[in-house]
Structure formats: C-alpha cells, structure tokens
C-alpha positions in Angstrom: 0.0 0.0 0.0 2.8 2.3 0.7 4.1 2.1 -2.8 0.9 3.7 -4.1 2.0 6.9 -2.4 4.8 7.3 -5.0 2.6 6.9 -8.1 2.0 10.2 -9.9 -1.8 9.8 -10.6 -1.9 13.1 -12.5 0.8 12.0 -14.9 -1.1 8.6 -15.5 -4.3 10.5 -16.3 -2.5 12.8 -18.8 -0.8 9.8 -20.4 -4.1 7.8 -20.7 -5.9 10.8 -21.9 -3.2 11.3 -24.6 -3.4 7.7 -25.8 -7.2 7.6 -26.1 -7.6 11.0 -27.6 -5.2 10.1 -30.4 -7.2 7.0 -31.2 -10.3 8.7 -32.7 -8.1 11.0 -34.7 -6.2 8.0 -36.1 -9.5 6.2 -36.9 -10.8 9.4 -38.7 -7.7 9.7 -40.8 -7.9 6.0 -41.7 -11.6 6.4 -42.6 -10.9 9.5 -44.8 -8.1 7.6 -46.5 -10.4 4.7 -47.3 -13.1 7.0 -48.6 -10.5 8.6 -50.9 -9.4 5.2 -52.3 -12.8 4.0 -53.6 -12.3 1.8 -56.7 -12.4 3.9 -59.9 -13.2 2.9 -63.4 -12.5 4.6 -66.7 -15.5 4.6 -69.0 -16.3 5.9 -72.5 -19.5 7.7 -73.0 -20.9 7.1 -76.6 -24.0 8.5 -78.2 -24.8 5.9 -80.8 -23.8 2.5 -82.3 -21.5 4.2 -84.7 -19.9 6.2 -81.9 -19.4 3.1 -79.9 -17.6 1.3 -82.9 -15.2 4.1 -83.4 -14.6 5.0 -79.7 -14.4 1.6 -78.0 -12.9 -1.9 -78.3 -16.4 -3.3 -79.2 -17.2 -4.3 -82.7 -20.5 -3.4 -84.5 -22.5 -6.3 -83.3 -21.3 -5.8 -79.7 -22.1 -2.1 -79.9 -25.6 -2.8 -81.2 -26.2 -5.2 -78.3 -24.8 -2.7 -75.9 -27.0 0.0 -77.3 -30.1 -2.2 -76.9 -29.1 -3.0 -73.3 -28.7 0.7 -72.6 -32.1 1.4 -74.0 -33.6 -1.3 -71.8 -31.8 0.0 -68.7 -33.1 3.5 -69.5 -36.7 2.3 -69.7 -36.2 0.3 -66.4 -34.2 2.8 -64.4 -34.5 6.3 -66.0 -36.0 9.2 -64.0 -39.8 9.4 -64.4 -41.8 12.6 -64.2 -45.6 13.3 -63.9 -45.6 15.6 -67.0 -43.7 16.5 -70.0 -43.2 20.0 -68.7 -41.6 18.8 -65.5 -39.3 16.6 -67.4 -38.2 19.2 -69.9 -37.6 21.7 -67.1 -34.6 19.5 -66.2 -33.6 17.7 -69.4 -33.4 18.7 -73.0 -35.6 16.1 -74.6 -38.2 13.8 -73.1 -40.4 10.9 -74.2 -43.6 9.4 -72.8 -42.8 6.4 -70.6 -46.2 4.7 -70.6 -49.3 6.0 -69.0 -49.0 9.6 -68.0 -45.3 9.4 -67.0 -42.4 11.0 -68.9 -38.7 10.4 -69.0 -35.6 12.1 -70.5 -34.1 10.6 -73.7 -30.7 9.2 -72.8 -27.8 11.3 -74.0 -25.6 8.3 -74.4 -24.4 5.2 -72.5 -21.3 4.2 -70.7 -18.9 1.5 -71.9 -16.0 0.4 -69.7 -12.6 1.1 -71.4 -11.2 -2.3 -70.6 -13.8 -5.1 -70.8 -13.1 -8.7 -69.9 -15.5 -11.7 -69.8 -16.1 -11.2 -66.1 -17.1 -7.6 -66.6 -19.5 -8.0 -69.5 -22.8 -7.2 -67.8 -25.5 -4.7 -68.3 -24.1 -2.3 -65.7 -21.4 -1.3 -68.1 -24.0 0.0 -70.6 -25.7 2.3 -68.1 -27.5 5.2 -69.8 -26.5 8.7 -69.0 -28.5 11.9 -69.2 -27.5 15.5 -69.7 -28.9 17.8 -67.0 -30.0 21.1 -68.5 -31.9 23.1 -65.8 -30.6 26.7 -66.1 -28.7 28.1 -63.1 -28.4 24.7 -61.5 -25.0 23.6 -60.0 -25.5 20.6 -62.2 -26.2 22.3 -65.4 -24.5 20.6 -68.4 -23.5 17.6 -66.3 -23.9 14.0 -67.3 -25.8 11.9 -64.7 -26.6 8.3 -64.3 -30.2 7.2 -63.7 -29.9 7.4 -60.0 -28.5 11.0 -59.9 -24.8 10.2 -59.7 -22.8 12.9 -61.6 -20.4 11.4 -64.2 -18.9 14.7 -65.2 -19.2 17.7 -67.5 -20.9 17.0 -70.8 -18.7 16.9 -73.9 -15.9 14.7 -73.0 -15.4 11.1 -74.4 -13.8 9.5 -71.4 -14.6 9.8 -67.7 -13.2 8.4 -64.4 -16.0 7.3 -62.2 -16.6 5.4 -59.0 -17.1 1.7 -59.8 -20.6 2.0 -58.4 -21.5 4.1 -61.4 -21.2 1.1 -63.7 -23.3 -1.1 -61.7 -27.0 -1.7 -62.7 -29.4 0.8 -61.0 -32.5 0.0 -59.1 -35.8 -0.2 -61.0 -37.8 3.0 -60.7 -41.0 2.6 -58.8 -42.0 6.3 -58.3 -41.7 9.6 -60.0 -39.2 12.4 -59.2 -40.6 14.3 -56.2 -40.6 17.9 -55.4 -37.2 19.5 -55.6 -36.4 17.8 -58.9 -33.7 15.5 -60.1 -30.9 18.1 -59.2 -31.8 17.7 -55.5 -31.2 13.9 -55.9 -27.8 14.6 -57.4 -27.1 17.0 -54.6 -28.0 14.5 -51.9 -25.7 11.8 -53.5 -22.9 14.3 -53.8 -23.1 15.2 -50.1 -22.8 11.6 -49.3 -19.8 10.9 -51.4 -21.6 9.7 -54.5 -21.6 6.0 -54.4 -24.5 5.1 -52.2 -26.8 2.5 -53.3 -30.5 2.8 -53.7 -31.2 6.2 -55.3 -34.4 7.9 -55.8 -36.2 5.2 -57.7 -35.9 2.2 -55.3 
C-alpha cells in the first residue's frame, strides 16, 4: 500500500488521456483515406452504335447489343416525371414512358474502357442523361439514372466510381418535389456511391 503513495496519478491521467484522444483521430484519418481510395473505373460515353464502334474496343455487333441493353436500362431505371413540362424543365428532350409518365431521352451510354469476360454485364452499358436546368449547379453535367454525376458534358472519357457502372434500381416512383438536381445534390453530399437512389 505504501508504494501507491509514490505513483503520480496526475501523470497517469494525462498519459491515458493522450493515448485515447489520439485513437479517434487516427481512426478518422484512416476512414478518410479509405473513402479517398474508392475503386475507380475509366469509361467511355458514346451516343450511338457508330460512336461506340469508333470509340471503344467493341465491334459493331457488340455495340448494337450494348445500345439495346442501354435502352432497356433507360426504360427500367430512368428518372420518371408526372408531366412532359416537369421533365423538360430539367432535361433537353423527353419521351412518354407509358401512361402519364415522362422520362428524358438518354444522351448516351457508358462502356468500360477495358472489358473482360467477367465484366461484360448490363451495368457497363448504363444510360446517362444531360442535365439542363438553367442556373443549377449541375447544369450541363452527365448523370446516371440514380442521380450520380459522371462529369461535365462533352468529354469522351470519364473516371467514375465503380458503383456508377453497376445496374441501377428499378424505378417505382416519379421524381418528387425539388427535382432531379436535388437527388444529385444529396448523392454528392454523401460521397456519390451510395446504393438505392431515388427510384428504389
């Protein structure tokens, strides 16, 4: 018991406090590093079968199949609006999507730059849309069907999170108040690659 009189309790508290206060900081740095190292993928964005043939490794037959898959994905996953006016307030051109719903025409579709047999799935032919609402932070940006921003319109190649190339959820509701730009804003604030999206 006498030995305890010689222990500097204040020094122990400071040492313990120093050890434990550094831990959350180290964990935060590690988490930030992991977030910054999300898998990336280089993709081409093509606007037609001919563009696909001239811009990618796919031949004409493969590009035709890719284009058809992209159209099917657009019909299944594309943003839906309750009226043509609402749709055209955010996108250049729209088409009727059955019943009273409207959806934007796809601007093009993504094709992975380096395809192998493992990676040949419909996700690599995801349609993209050019956002055109004036004065929006996302004006002239290409977006995927779930509101993830691919990049500024007009480039042929983009580096995206791998999640961008995965198939999107089937749409079960129309774009709500706030518009499609608010969906992109929400995804951006969460780092982009969250699953689900507005249409799940």
